[in-house]
C-alpha positions in Angstrom: 65.6 167.1 146.1 64.3 166.5 149.3 66.4 165.4 152.3 64.8 162.0 152.6 65.7 161.7 148.3 69.2 162.4 148.8 69.9 160.4 151.6 68.2 157.6 149.5 70.6 158.5 146.2 74.1 159.3 148.6 74.0 156.6 150.9 74.4 153.6 148.2 76.9 156.0 146.0 79.1 156.6 149.2 78.9 152.6 149.4 79.9 152.1 145.9 82.6 154.8 146.0 83.9 153.2 149.1 84.0 149.9 147.6 85.9 150.8 144.4 88.6 152.6 147.0 88.9 149.2 148.9 89.4 147.1 145.7 91.7 150.1 144.4 93.8 149.8 147.5 94.1 146.1 147.3 94.9 146.3 143.5 97.6 148.8 144.8 98.8 146.4 147.5 99.2 143.6 145.5 100.5 144.9 141.9 103.9 142.8 142.7 102.5 140.0 144.5 100.4 137.3 143.9 96.6 138.3 144.4 94.9 137.4 147.5 93.2 133.8 148.1 95.1 132.3 145.0 96.7 128.4 145.3 98.7 126.5 143.6 98.0 122.7 143.8 96.9 123.4 147.3 100.0 125.7 148.2 98.9 129.1 149.5 100.7 131.6 147.6 98.5 135.0 148.2 100.5 137.8 148.8 103.8 136.2 147.5 106.5 137.5 145.3 107.7 135.8 142.3 110.8 134.4 143.9 109.0 133.3 147.1 106.4 131.5 145.6 109.0 129.6 143.5 111.0 129.0 146.2 107.8 127.7 148.0 106.2 125.7 145.7 110.0 124.1 144.5 110.2 122.6 148.1 106.9 121.4 147.6 107.6 119.5 144.6 110.4 118.1 145.6 108.0 116.7 148.6 105.8 115.3 145.8 108.7 113.8 143.8 110.0 112.3 146.8 106.7 110.6 147.8 105.6 107.1 146.6 102.4 106.7 144.1 100.3 103.6 145.4 98.8 101.7 142.5 97.1 99.1 141.7 97.1 97.0 138.5 95.4 93.4 137.9 94.5 93.2 141.6 97.9 93.7 142.4 99.0 96.8 144.9 102.5 98.4 144.2 104.3 101.6 144.8 106.0 103.5 142.3 108.1 106.6 142.4 107.8 109.8 140.5 110.8 109.8 139.2 110.5 106.4 137.7 107.5 108.0 135.7 109.8 110.6 134.6 107.7 113.3 136.7 109.3 116.6 136.9 106.9 119.7 138.4 107.5 123.1 137.0 106.9 125.5 139.9 108.0 128.9 137.6 105.3 127.9 134.9 102.5 127.8 138.2 103.6 130.5 139.6 103.5 132.6 136.7 100.1 131.7 136.4 99.2 132.6 139.8 100.6 135.9 139.3 98.4 136.7 136.5 95.5 136.1 138.1 93.4 139.5 138.5 96.0 141.4 136.8 95.3 140.7 132.9 91.8 140.2 132.3 90.4 144.4 132.1 88.7 146.4 134.8 85.5 144.2 135.0 87.2 140.9 134.5 90.0 141.7 137.4 87.1 143.1 139.7 84.9 140.0 139.1 88.1 137.8 139.9 88.5 139.8 143.1 85.3 139.6 143.7 84.9 135.7 143.6 88.2 135.2 145.5 86.8 136.9 148.6 85.1 134.0 149.3 86.5 131.0 147.2 89.8 130.3 146.5 91.3 130.4 143.1 93.3 127.3 142.5 96.0 127.3 139.8 96.9 123.9 138.5 100.7 122.6 138.8 102.1 122.0 135.6 104.1 118.7 135.1 107.0 117.8 132.8 107.0 114.2 131.4 110.4 112.3 130.2 108.2 110.1 127.4 111.1 107.5 127.4 111.2 107.4 131.4 107.4 107.4 131.4 107.3 103.9 129.0 110.2 102.4 130.8 108.2 103.2 134.3 104.8 101.6 132.9 106.8 98.8 131.5 108.4 98.1 135.0 104.8 98.0 136.8 103.7 95.6 134.0 106.7 93.5 134.8 106.2 93.6 138.5 102.0 94.0 139.1 100.6 92.8 135.9 103.4 90.0 134.9 101.5 88.3 132.0 103.5 89.8 129.3 102.6 89.2 125.4 105.1 86.4 124.1 106.1 87.1 120.6 107.2 83.7 119.3 110.7 82.1 119.5 112.6 79.4 117.6 114.4 77.4 119.6 116.9 74.3 118.9 115.8 71.1 119.8 118.7 68.5 119.0 119.8 70.7 116.9 116.2 71.1 115.0 115.0 74.5 114.8 111.4 74.1 116.4 108.4 77.2 116.3 107.0 78.4 119.7 104.0 80.7 118.6 103.0 84.1 119.5 100.4 84.5 122.7 98.4 87.2 124.1 98.6 88.6 127.5 98.1 91.6 129.5 99.0 95.0 129.7 98.6 98.5 131.2 97.2 100.8 129.0 99.7 103.7 129.1 97.7 106.5 127.6 94.7 105.8 129.7 97.1 105.5 133.0 98.8 108.6 132.6 95.8 111.4 133.4 95.6 109.6 136.9 99.0 109.3 137.6 99.5 113.0 137.2 96.2 113.5 139.4 98.0 111.6 142.1 101.3 113.0 141.8 100.2 116.5 142.5 97.7 115.6 144.8 98.8 115.6 148.7 96.7 113.0 149.5 97.5 110.1 148.0 94.8 107.6 147.2 96.0 104.0 145.4 95.9 104.5 141.4 93.9 102.0 139.8 95.6 101.5 136.5 93.5 100.3 133.7 94.7 97.3 131.7 93.8 95.3 128.4 94.9 92.4 126.0 98.6 93.0 125.3 99.0 91.5 121.3 101.8 90.5 120.4 103.4 92.4 117.3 104.6 88.7 115.4 101.6 86.3 113.7 102.5 82.5 113.2 103.7 82.9 109.9 106.2 85.0 110.9 107.6 82.1 112.8 107.4 79.5 110.3 109.4 82.0 108.2 112.1 82.3 110.9 112.0 78.2 111.3 112.6 77.9 107.6 115.2 80.5 107.3 117.2 78.9 110.7 116.9 75.4 108.8 118.8 77.1 106.0 121.3 78.2 108.2 121.8 74.8 109.8 121.5 72.9 106.6 125.6 72.5 106.6 128.8 74.8 107.0 129.4 78.0 106.1 133.1 79.3 104.5 134.3 83.0 104.6 137.2 83.3 102.3 140.0 85.0 100.6 141.0 85.7 97.1 144.4 83.9 97.7 142.9 81.1 99.2 142.5 81.2 102.7 139.5 80.1 104.3 137.7 80.4 107.5 135.1 77.5 108.0 132.5 77.8 110.5 130.9 74.2 111.0 127.1 73.3 111.8 128.2 73.0 115.8 129.7 76.4 115.2 126.3 77.9 114.0 124.4 75.7 116.4 126.4 77.5 119.4 125.9 81.2 118.1 122.3 80.6 116.8 119.4 83.2 118.5 116.6 85.2 117.2 115.2 88.6 117.8 112.2 90.3 117.5 112.0 93.2 114.8 109.2 95.3 115.6 109.0 97.5 112.2 109.8 94.2 110.1 107.2 92.4 112.2 109.3 89.2 111.8 111.7 87.5 113.9 115.5 87.8 112.7 118.7 85.5 113.1 120.9 86.9 115.4 124.1 84.9 115.9 126.6 85.5 118.7 129.5 87.8 117.8 131.7 86.8 120.5 131.1 83.1 119.7 131.8 84.1 115.8 135.2 85.9 117.0 136.3 83.1 119.2 136.2 80.8 116.2 138.5 83.8 114.1 140.8 84.9 117.1 143.3 81.9 116.4 143.8 82.1 112.8 144.3 86.0 113.3 147.3 85.9 112.0 147.1 83.3 109.2 144.0 85.5 107.7 145.4 88.8 108.3 148.5 90.2 106.5 151.3 92.4 108.0 152.1 95.7 105.6 155.1 94.7 103.2 157.6 97.6 102.7 158.1 98.5 99.0 161.9 98.0 98.6 164.7 98.6 96.0 166.5 95.6 94.0 170.0 96.2 92.6 171.0 94.1 90.1 174.9 94.1 90.3 175.8 93.1 86.5 173.6 95.3 84.8 174.1 97.9 87.4 169.9 99.1 87.0 167.8 99.3 90.4 164.0 98.4 90.1 161.3 98.8 92.6 159.1 96.0 94.0 155.9 97.6 95.1 155.0 97.5 98.7 151.8 96.2 100.0 149.0 97.6 102.5 148.2 95.2 105.4 145.2 93.4 106.1 143.1 92.6 108.8 139.7 90.8 109.6 137.0 92.8 110.3 135.2 90.9 113.0 132.6 93.6 113.5 131.3 92.0 110.4 131.6 88.5 110.9 127.6 87.8 111.7 126.6 89.7 108.0 129.4 87.7 105.9 128.0 84.6 107.6 124.5 85.6 107.0 125.2 86.3 103.8 127.1 82.9 102.9 124.3 80.8 104.2 122.0 82.3 101.3 124.5 81.3 98.6 124.6 78.0 96.4 128.0 77.6 97.2 127.5 78.6 101.3 130.4 80.7 101.0 131.0 84.6 101.1 134.1 86.7 101.0 136.1 87.0 104.2 135.8 90.6 105.6 138.8 92.5 105.5 139.9 96.0 105.5 143.1 97.4 104.5 144.7 98.2 107.7 148.0 100.6 107.9 150.2 101.2 104.9 154.0 100.1 105.0 156.4 102.2 106.6 157.9 102.7 103.3 155.6 103.1 100.3 156.1 102.5 96.5 155.1 105.8 96.0 157.9 107.2 98.0 160.6 105.0 96.0 159.4 106.3 92.8 159.4 109.6 94.4 163.0 109.2 95.2 164.2 108.0 91.2 166.7 105.8 92.6 167.6 103.8 89.0 171.3 102.5 88.8 174.5 102.3 90.6 176.3 105.9 90.7 179.7 104.7 92.8 181.0 102.0 94.7 184.4 100.8 95.9 185.9 98.2 97.6 189.0 97.3 100.1 190.7 94.6 101.4 192.1 93.2 104.6 193.4 89.9 106.5 191.3 86.9 107.0 189.7 85.9 110.2 190.7 88.5 113.0 188.3 90.0 115.0 188.8 93.1 113.2 187.2 91.4 110.3 183.7 90.5 112.6 183.4 94.2 113.4 183.8 95.1 109.4 180.8 93.1 108.8 178.4 94.3 112.0 178.7 97.9 110.6 178.5 96.8 107.0 175.0 95.1 107.9 174.1 98.3 109.9 174.5 100.2 106.9 173.1 98.1 104.1 169.7 99.4 102.8 169.9 102.8 104.3 168.3 105.4 102.0 169.2 109.3 101.9 166.8 111.5 100.6 167.8 114.3 98.7 169.1 116.9 100.6 169.5 114.1 103.7 173.0 113.4 105.3 174.3 109.8 106.2 175.6 110.3 109.7 178.0 106.8 110.0 177.8 107.0 114.2 173.9 107.4 114.2 173.7 104.7 112.1 175.4 102.1 113.2 175.0 103.5 116.7 177.4 102.6 119.5 180.1 99.9 119.3 179.5 97.5 122.3 179.9 94.1 123.0 175.7 93.5 123.0 176.2 94.0 119.3 178.4 91.6 118.5 181.7 93.9 118.5 184.9 92.3 119.4 188.2 94.0 121.0 190.6 94.9 118.2 193.1 97.3 117.1 192.5 101.4 116.7 194.5 104.7 117.6 194.0 106.0 121.2 195.7 109.2 122.3 198.1 108.6 119.6 199.1 105.1 120.7 197.8 101.7 118.8 195.4 100.0 121.6 194.3 96.0 120.4 191.7 96.0 123.0 188.7 98.6 121.6 185.6 96.8 121.4 185.1 97.7 117.7 188.3 98.7 116.7 189.3 98.2 113.0 185.9 99.2 111.7 188.0 101.9 109.8 188.0 100.0 107.0 184.7 100.3 106.5 185.0 103.8 107.4 187.6 104.5 104.6 186.0 102.0 102.0 182.5 104.2 102.4 184.4 107.5 102.3 186.0 106.4 99.0 182.3 105.9 97.8 181.5 109.3 98.2 184.2 110.7 96.9 184.1 109.1 93.7 180.1 109.4 93.4 180.6 113.3 94.2 178.5 113.5 97.0 179.1 116.4 99.6 181.6 115.5 102.1 180.0 117.0 105.4 182.8 115.7 108.0 185.3 113.5 108.0 189.0 112.5 109.5 191.5 110.4 108.0 194.1 108.6 110.4 196.7 110.6 112.3 199.1 107.6 110.7 199.3 106.5 107.2 198.1 102.9 107.0 199.3 100.9 103.8 195.6 99.2 103.2 194.0 102.5 102.9 194.4 105.3 100.1 196.6 108.3 101.0 194.9 111.4 101.5 191.3 109.9 101.0 190.4 107.5 103.8 188.5 108.4 107.2 188.9 107.0 110.4 185.7 106.7 113.2 185.0 107.2 116.7 181.6 107.3 118.3 181.9 110.2 120.9 184.6 112.2 119.1 184.9 111.4 115.3 182.5 111.2 112.7 182.0 110.6 109.0 179.1 112.7 107.8 178.3 112.8 104.2 174.9 114.6 102.6 173.0 113.9 99.3 173.5 117.4 97.3 171.5 115.5 94.5 167.9 116.0 93.3 167.4 112.2 93.4 167.7 110.0 96.7 170.2 107.6 97.4 170.4 103.8 98.4 173.4 102.4 100.5 174.7 98.7 99.6 177.4 96.8 101.3 178.8 93.7 100.4 181.8 91.8 102.4 183.6 88.6 102.5 186.6 87.3 104.3 188.9 89.4 102.9 187.4 92.5 101.3 184.2 94.9 101.9 182.7 97.0 99.1 180.4 100.3 99.4 178.0 100.8 96.5 175.8 103.9 96.3 172.9 104.0 94.3 170.9 106.8 92.5 170.8 108.5 89.4 173.6 110.3 87.7 172.0 110.0 83.9 173.2 106.6 83.9 177.3 107.3 84.8 178.8 104.5 87.1 182.3 104.6 88.5 184.1 102.0 90.3 187.2 101.8 92.1 189.5 99.8 94.9 192.2 99.9 96.9 194.8 96.8 96.5 198.7 96.6 96.6 199.4 99.9 97.8 197.5 101.5 94.7 194.1 103.3 94.3 192.4 102.6 91.1 189.2 103.5 89.5 187.6 102.8 86.3 184.5 103.7 84.9 181.9 101.3 84.4 179.1 102.8 82.2 180.1 106.9 80.9 176.0 107.7 81.3 174.4 110.9 79.3 175.0 114.2 78.8 173.7 115.0 82.3 176.1 112.9 83.9 178.3 114.2 87.0 181.9 113.1 86.4 184.2 113.0 89.3 187.9 112.6 89.0 190.6 113.3 91.5 194.2 113.1 92.0 196.7 112.4 95.0 200.1 113.8 95.2 203.0 111.6 96.2 204.3 112.0 99.6 206.0 115.3 100.5 207.9 116.8 103.5 208.8 113.5 104.8 209.8 113.2 108.5 211.6 109.7 109.6 210.4 108.2 113.0 212.2 109.4 115.9 213.9 106.7 117.6 212.4 106.2 121.5 213.9 103.9 124.1 211.8 102.1 126.8 213.4 101.2 129.9 213.3 97.4 130.5 215.5 95.6 133.4 214.9 92.3 131.8 217.2 93.2 128.7 220.8 92.9 129.2 222.8 95.9 129.1 224.0 97.0 125.6 221.6 95.2 123.8 217.9 96.7 122.5 214.8 94.9 121.7 212.8 96.5 118.6 209.0 96.3 120.0 207.6 99.1 117.4 208.9 99.6 114.2 207.7 103.0 113.8 206.1 104.7 110.7 207.5 107.7 108.8 205.3 110.7 108.8 204.5 113.0 105.4 202.1 115.5 103.6 199.7 114.4 100.7 197.6 116.4 98.8 194.5 115.4 97.4 192.4 117.1 94.6 188.9 116.3 93.7 186.9 117.8 90.4 183.5 117.8 89.8 182.1 118.5 86.2 177.9 118.5 85.6 175.8 120.4 83.1 178.7 122.5 82.0 180.0 123.4 85.3 183.4 122.6 86.9 183.9 122.6 90.7 187.6 121.7 92.3 188.2 121.1 95.9 191.7 121.1 97.1 192.9 120.0 100.7 196.5 118.4 102.1 196.7 116.0 105.2 200.0 115.9 107.1 200.7 112.2 108.3 202.4 112.0 111.6 205.5 110.4 112.3 205.4 107.3 114.9 208.7 106.5 116.9 210.7 103.7 116.3 210.6 102.0 119.9 213.6 100.0 121.6 213.4 98.8 124.8 216.6 98.8 126.6 217.9 98.1 129.8 217.8 101.3 131.9 221.3 102.1 132.3 221.7 102.4 128.4 219.2 105.1 128.8 220.6 108.5 128.7 221.3 110.0 132.0 220.7 106.3 133.3 222.5 104.3 136.1 225.9 103.1 135.2 225.2 99.4 134.1 226.6 96.7 135.8 229.6 94.6 135.1 229.5 92.0 132.6 229.6 88.6 134.6 233.0 86.6 134.7 233.6 83.0 134.5 236.7 81.5 136.4 238.0 77.9 135.8 240.6 75.6 137.2 244.0 75.7 135.3 245.1 74.0 132.5 242.1 76.5 131.2 242.2 80.0 131.2 239.6 82.6 132.1 237.3 83.3 129.5 234.9 86.9 129.6 231.8 86.7 127.5 230.2 89.8 125.7 226.5 90.0 124.7 226.0 90.9 121.1 223.3 93.0 120.0 219.9 91.7 119.1 215.8 92.3 118.9 212.1 91.8 117.5 209.9 93.8 115.3 206.4 95.0 116.4 203.7 95.8 114.2 200.7 97.9 115.3 197.2 98.2 113.9 195.9 101.6 113.1 192.2 100.9 113.0 
């Protein structure tokens, strides 16, 4: 091959090799960036990394979103924000497409793409996400503000209370589907010319027949009053005036009909003043006791009911289609009562178990106090295993609760001004009902002095801060406390289930008596008790109280005192073939007999002054008078 031929072959080959070398170098340099001469929606991104391109395009997209789009519809110009149309650019997707240009089409495809981009930029579109609901609302906005000629769907109006038909009419509206590409093209364009939005006839969903049907329905509704009633005869009446005020119609596009719509607020306004009458509060179940038969029965509780105000419209619409123009008032079962029938049935309280009565004088402050604490304890239920704490049940005795000042023991002394004094009468009565009923004594305290109106040893006092009366229902069935009082007596009854056995007792004329009302069955709990004669008697000591108003050598008894002694108590409980006996003693303190005397008559006191003398003129002799012993007797109230 001659030199000329070699040159003719070598020069093109060298050029080709050089060209390919340049392409290869360019490929190597752009492997991790966007290729040369690539733009996205007119934005150059060649030579940028993915992150750089996304950042630049995000900024550009924010500018597009913030720029109004000029529009024209039905000859009217206006502007709309891309946000109003639900447009949101997607820079990441656009950059992914741009980055792939010239990199994934094979050798020759990539080479061709590179060659084309040497002279001509390759444009990548900017994808736009569209929120369809927002777009539809945006077109409706443009319809209202630019076109202003919506289709009239038809209506029913009232003229002098009579339904009148307003028939549907065509309008003009923007064609959403045809407008979308035009608006998207304008959105991604950097130079925004007004977009002429296509319009067409807006045909209403309803036809004349649908309006005529609605007129017929409205006429039927307003024909007369509508009544909503309850099973027990309570009624709510909506008169024609009420129905007329609440009346309107709405378009149901799916059904292709005008539907009667009654104003919920007006319907509720009618029922609000009657809520208390039409609703019913829950009623607690309760136990009724028959003191003659000694049997207990349960009066069932009732759930409360309330008006379902959210269902009034449906009830009215149902009622006017009925021949009677009436329907049930929508009610729902509200809260259960605090005490349910099921709860009381589970307690199994069937009969009286024990009762005890004590007596007192009439018409004193202490009697008022006894009545108040008795009422606080009435109808209290003690569940199986539960405790009855009289202080917790009655609370602190205060004047606000009606308690009056009366006698009680404070620090060993009788104080007649204690608010709530005298309630030991009730405390003792309840303790005896517990004692003879066979329930567990948790905590009690007898009086420090003995008062004959109470059983010796089997009695209890009470103080809110320091002396409790607590007993426990250690039975498997519940206990109901019932209390009764008169002006001269108070009674506590305990109702439960002791296999039919009932015992009663009282303390009268310094004597405690008990008797069996019904013997009961073989599973009954049998309680017996004894109280011993007093032992270890201690006579009251004598205590002298100085009083300068008392004549020397005389004394006045102000407290007759109380003897002290010890008494032993036993209680035996027999049940199911087993027997348990408890023994305890109580020591009553002696209370001194107290006399008021002149200070000079106290041991170690000052000398008594000489008795006064009276001298008269003769012939009358001088006479000296010596005082004689005398005094009064006071009586204390032990509570």
